[in-house]
N, C-alpha and C positions, 0 to 999 in steps of 0.2 A: 504494499499500499503507499502510495509516495504520501509526502510529508503535508502537501495541500488537502487531500483527504482524508488523511488524519487528524488534522485540526479542524475539518468540517465536522469531523464522528464528534469530535471533543466538545465543541462550542455546538452542538444540534440542540441536544436534550435540554440544556441549559436555556438555552432560548423562550424554552416552552410552547406553548401552541402545537406541540405535537400530537398531545393526546395519547399517548406509549399506552397500549395495555397490557397487562401482566403485573406491574407492581401492586403489592399487597401493603395496605395500612389499615389499621382499627381505630386511628382515631386521627380528628383534623386538629393539626396545630393552630388553626386560624380561628375557625369559627364552629360556636357549638348553640345550634338552636332547634327549635321544632322540624319536625318535617313537611313542606310544602310540595306544589306541584314540581317544585323544579330544585328540591333540596331532598336526598334520601336519608338525611342525618348523618350521611360521612361526605357525600359528593354533591355537587351542583351537577345539573344536568337539562338535556335539553328532549326527554323523554323518548319517543321513538328518533327523533334527529339525531342521538347522540351517535358520533361516528369516533371511536377512538381508534388510533392505526399501531400496527402491528411492530412488532423490530424486524421482521421480515420486509415489511414494505419501507419502514427507517433503511435499512440497507440497500434494499432495492435500489430507491433513490440518491442514496450517498455516495454509492459505488456505480451508478449507472451512466455518469458521465452527462452531458449536455449542459453544464454550467457556462452562461456565458460570461467574456471576461470585461470587467467593467474597470474605467480608469480607476488611478489609484486616486485621484483627484479630480474632481470637477471643476469647470473654467468658472462658474457662478461666483462672485467674491460679493455680493450686493449686502448689505447689512441697514435694516431699515431702524430708525430712532423712532420708537411710537411717541406720540401724546400721552400727556399726564393721563387726559379723560377726552372720551368723544360723547358728545352730549345730544340728547332727542333722538330720532329715528334714525341718524346718520348709523351705519354699520362699518368698520373697521377689521380686518382681518388679516393679519400679519403672518405670513409662513414663516416659521422659525425652519422648519426641515423635517421630513419624515411625517409624525402621526402629530407633531408640536406645531400647535396654532395659537396666537393670542387674540381672542375675540374681544373688542371694545364697542359699546353701544349703551345707551341710557345712562351715561355717566357708569360705568361698570366692566370693571379689567376683569376677564378670566382666563387662565392659561390652562388648555389641554396637553394631556399627557407631557410633561415637560423632562427631554432628555437633552442634555449640554455634554454628556460623558462622550469620550473617543470612542467609545466601543459599545454595544448594545449586549452588554456579558458582564458577568461578574469576574471576568478575569481581564487583567491588562495586557496578557499576553495572544489571547486567541479571542474568538469570536466576531462577527463582523463589525468592520471598523469603517466610521463615516468618511464619504468622500467630500462632504461639504462644511464647512463651518457652519454652525446656527447664524438664522440668519437676523436674530436680533442676540446682541451681547447681553449677556445677563445681567450686567450692572446697568443696563440701559431699560430692563423693565420698569413699567411702569409702578404705581401700587396695586398690588393685588385684592380682589374682594374675595376672590376662591381660585384653587387650583384642582379642575377636574383630573382624575385620575381612574382612567377606565377599565384597567386590570392589570394582572403582576407578570405579564410577561417582560423581559427585559428591556425592548425596545421602545416599551410605555411605561411602566416604573421603573424610574432611575435614583435609586437610593442617596447616590452622589449629587444628583443634581437638588433633588429633595431636602437633604440636608442642608444646604447652600442657602433654599429658599425658607427653611423653618425658621433660621435667624436671622431672617427681614422680617420687620413688623405689622403685623396685620393679617396676614392671607389665610384661609381657613382650606383645607384640603377636604373634599368631598369623594367619595371613591365608594364603590359597592362592598356588600359584606365580605371581611375577614383579610381585606388588603390593609386594612388600619393596624392590623397584627405585624403582617407582612414587612411593612415600613416601619413601626417600632422597634420591630427585632432588629431592623438592619441600622437604626439611628434609634434613643429614645427619646432623642430632640423631637422627631419628625411625629406629629399627632394628627388623626385623621377623623373626620365624620365618617362612618361607615351604614350605606343603609342598603336594601331591598328593592328590587325591581319594584316599580311601580310607586317609590317615595318622591314626594315634592318637596324641594329644600330652597327656603327663600335666602338669597345672596345679595339684596340689595335693591333702592330704589325702584321696587318693582318687578325685579325680575329673580325668576324662580328656577331652577334647576331640576329635570325628572328624571329620574334613572329608568332607563327601559331596557328591553330584553335585546339581545343580538347573538346570533347564530355563531360562538365561538367556545372556546375553554379558558381555562388557566393551567399554570404551573411554573414553577421557581425551579425546580429541580426534578429527580426522577421518582418521588416518592409521595409526591402533594397535586398529583394531576387532578384538578377540577375540585380543590378544596376550598379556593375563594372564589368570591362570582364576579363576572365580567358585565358590562351594560355598553348600550348607546346611551348619548346626555340629547334631553330635548331642554334647550333654553327659551324659557317664556318672557318674552319683553313684551311691553305694553303695544311695539308696533309689528308685532308677528314672532315666531317663532323660527328657533334654528337648532337642526335635526344634524347631532354629528356622531355619527358611526366610527368607531376607531378601527376595530376590526370584525370580520362577520364574513360569511356563508352566505349565500344566497337561500340554501334550502328552499321552504316551500313558500316563501315571500310572503306568509304573512304576517310576521312581525311589521315590515315596511306598510303594508296596509293598514295594519291597525293602529299605527303611529300614527298615519293620517287622518284615520278616524278619531281618534281620540284629540288631535292636535289641530285638526282643518287645514293641513297644508302646511309647509314651510315656506318663511322667506328667503332661507338659505339651507342647503344640505351638506355637510361636508362630509366627504366620501373618500373610501379608499380605492384605490386605482392598482394598486402594485404589490408585488409578493403571493404571486398566484402560480406558478410553472414550478413543476410540471402540475400540470391539471387534474391527472387523476389522485394524486398525493394530496394536494392544495385546495383541491375544490371544497371540502366540508367548511376549511376556515378563513379563505380568504378567496375574495369574488376577484373576477376581472374585468377589464373595460366595459366589457358587452353589460355585464351584468351589474354593473356602476348604473351605467346609464338606464338600464330597467328600474334597478332601485329607485332614481331620481324621478321618473315617472310615477311608478306606483305611490311613493309618500307625499305627491304633490309638491313637488318644489319648484318654485319659480326660477332659482339661481341654484348652482352648486359649484363647490370647489374641491378641487383633485387633492387628496394627500398619501401619505402610505407608501410613497415612492422615491425613487432617485436617490437616497441617502445614505442607508445600510443595506448591503446585498444579502438579505435574507435567503432567497429564492435563484432561480436558473435564468428568468427571463435579462437580456439586456436592460441596461439603464434607461436607455431611451424607448423601448418600448410602450411600457402604458400609456405616454400622452399619444403615440402613433396610435394603437389602436382604438385609443378614446374619440380620436378625431374621428378617426373610419365608423364606430357603433353611432356617433351622432349624426353623422353625413348619411347612414342607412336609416335613421329615425328619423330624418327631416328637421334636426335641431338644430338651432343655431350656433356656432361653436362658442360664441361670448356667453351662453346661458351656461356652460359648463367648463369654468375655469380652470386653466394649468397655471402654477406658481412656482417657481423656484425660490429657494431658501432667500429671505430677505426681500420679495416684494409682497407687494399688500393688496388684497381684494378690497374695493369699497361700494356699497351697496348704498 
């Protein structure tokens, strides 16, 4: 086995999201609560839609080749300096990179899935390394009203970044069940409020955050598969709602239709478009650009912003393929390309 494949094998399990089957545990270290329609007393689940991958599947992908070569450093060097506040109905979204975005509207600042580390990994020597710097310097962030962390995979929950943010005044962390313990175990100074699907949390000035379902799973290592909850966020504002889906498969699509029914459509949907290849392995956890366009239509979003691409190479597709395939999907559906924006780190979407 060559060194590259050996490092890939080393880093993949700790990325989480693989849903590997066969690991046994008789207690949940993150959450103890009553069973529900998505929690069996030990693990969270999606009912009949839960699809755990096997060790054989992982080896087949890892050793099968076909991984595109990404550049060591991308050409983009933009750096945004956000304003302190954005008032009224104006909506400003700074694309930091991968799944990290800063949302500013109605005087409220929300930072989603902040990852400023060089690697999406617990290791400094292995795991996906970023190819572009964050589009906003950590010291240039405005005062934060809330930090939203969708789930515990290393490309979304970064203890090093949260530790730095925890030492800044004022910001709350809002996350699904169990992730508060993951954060506290990583750094006792990082405190979070943990909520179940269906919760509605006020974050200030008439803005509320809803914790909603997504078709995904969680893991920090090899023994804690689906022991912390994952989610999508709906940000309810006086001038319309924003739907931020961090990671999701498409599955039966019902969650997106239910979100539209519950929230009445969306001013903006922030949707993942990358980390989807090979499709036979990634289909259950990550949508591809065609499915992202379908989600935009199903959830009733007026506009969309792409994320989860072009920063960390988690899967096999070429770096620039997701926006190319997105453009093709939009053209096939007769949707104007400006309705589904693609930004580079440091670029800004204003609605």
